[in-house]
N, C-alpha and C positions, 0 to 999 in steps of 0.2 A: 637609828640611822634611817629606818623606813618611814617614820612619822612625817618627816618633811616632805617626802615624795607623795605620801598619801594626802596631805593637806593641799599640796600644789595641784593634784589631779582631782581633788574632792572625792576621794575614794575611801573605802574602808577595807580592812583586812580582818577576815573572820577565820579563826583557827578552831577546828572542831576536834575534840578528843573523846575517846570512849572511856567510861569509868570502869573501875574494878573495885572489889572489896578491899578495904584497908585492914590488913591483918595485924598492924601494929596497934599501939595504944594511942588514945587521943579522943577528941570529941567527934571528929569526922568519921563516918562509917564508910564513905566512898573516897577514892583517890583516883589519880590518872597518871599516865606515863608522862615523862617530860620533866619531872622534878619541880623545883621551886621557880625555875626560870619563867614558865608560862604565866604564873600569877604575878611575878615581879614586873614583867614587861607589859602585861595586859593593861589596857585602859579600863575595860569593863570585863567582868567575868560573870556569866550567867550559866547556872547548871539547870538542865532540864531533865524531867522524868515524867513517866506516865502516872497521873494521879487517879485515873479511873477511866471507865468506858462511858461513852455516850450511847444510850440505847433508845430505840423507838419501838413501840408495840405495833407490829404489822402482822395481820392474819393470824392472830391468836398467839404470837410468840414475840418475845423481846429480841430484837435484832441489834447488833452492834453496828452503829453508823459512824463512829468516830471515837476520839479519845480526848480526855481532859489533860492537857499538858501543864505540868507544874513548872514554872520558871522562877528560880530563886537567884536573886542578885547577891553574889558573894563579894564583888568588888566593883566600885563605880567611881572612877576619877573624873568622869565627864561633868557631873554636877557638884563635885567637891564634897559630897555627903558620903564619906567612907565610913564603913563600920555599921551602917544600918542594915539590918537583916530584913529584906523585903521580898515578898513572893506574890505571884499572881497565878491564877489558873486561866489557861487559854483554851477554848474549845476548838478542836481541829476535826473537821468532817472529812471522811475519805473522798467523797465526790465533790467537795466544795473548797476545802482548804481551811485557812484560819478564819474563824468567825469573829471579826473585829467588832461588829455592831453588837452581837450577842454577848461578847465579853464585857463591853461597856455597860450594857443593860444589867448584867449580873453584878458588876462592881457597884453600880449606883444603888442597886437593891441591897447588896451586902453591907454597904456603908450607911444604909438607912436614909439616903438622900431621897430615894423614891420609896415610899412606904408600900408594903405588901401585906395583904390580908386575904386569906383563903385563896391563894394563887392569883389574886387580882392585884396588879401593880398600878399605882397611881403615879404616872409620869407627868407630874404637875408642870414641869418646864415645857413640855410638848403639848399640854392640854389634851392628854390622851390617857385612857384608862383601859386595862384589860389584861389578858394573859401575856406571858413572855413573848409568845409567837405573834400575838396581835400588835404588841408594842414594836417589835422588830419589823413587822410588815409595814406599819405606819411610818416608821423612820425611813425605810427604803423607798416607799411609795412617794413620800413627800420630799425626798432628797435631803434629809436632815442628818446624814452621817457625820459631816464635819461639825455640826453644832453639838452632836452627842459626844464626839471625841473631845472637843474643847470643854464641854461640861464635865466630862470624866477627868480631864487634866486639872480643872479648877477644884473639883472635890478632892482629888489626890493631894493637891497643894494645901488645901484647908486641913486635911487630916494630918499631913506632915507638920504643919504649923501648930496644930493642937498637941502634937507629941513633944514639941520643944518644951524645955523646963521653964521658960520665961523668967529667967533669973539674970542677975548682973554677971557679965563675963568676968572670969577670974583674972585674966592676964591683960586686960585692956586699961 
């Protein structure tokens, strides 16, 4: 009933729930209140958790300056690709917020689109080479944020396409 109104106003509805340990049997170690209805009616379901700390060495000590948020897609009816278990790590800094550019750089390096050797990244698409911090600074100084987002989406799509079995469909 709500979806039509959301479409009309070009809005989204986000429901946030807190997890708890699943004491029953099964594959999932975490559960939430609300039963099965939340998953049934949801268009997308993303579970987030803290994957680790972001630390910076300051005055002889490691200081925690943020967290790595692990976002796991459990359900996705938006793209029609239901059942694929996908997850990403998103750096969130306490004094900055979500590091969109940094997460794109990390993803492109992790997928070996930008080769990395001895902490030096070759960002060949940007004609730039250097440390992670230098690459991020170059992107921000040159206003290349949107180009990097589009490149990240392109690489994501290429990886998804390479994961397909490339076989004849069974029921067509």
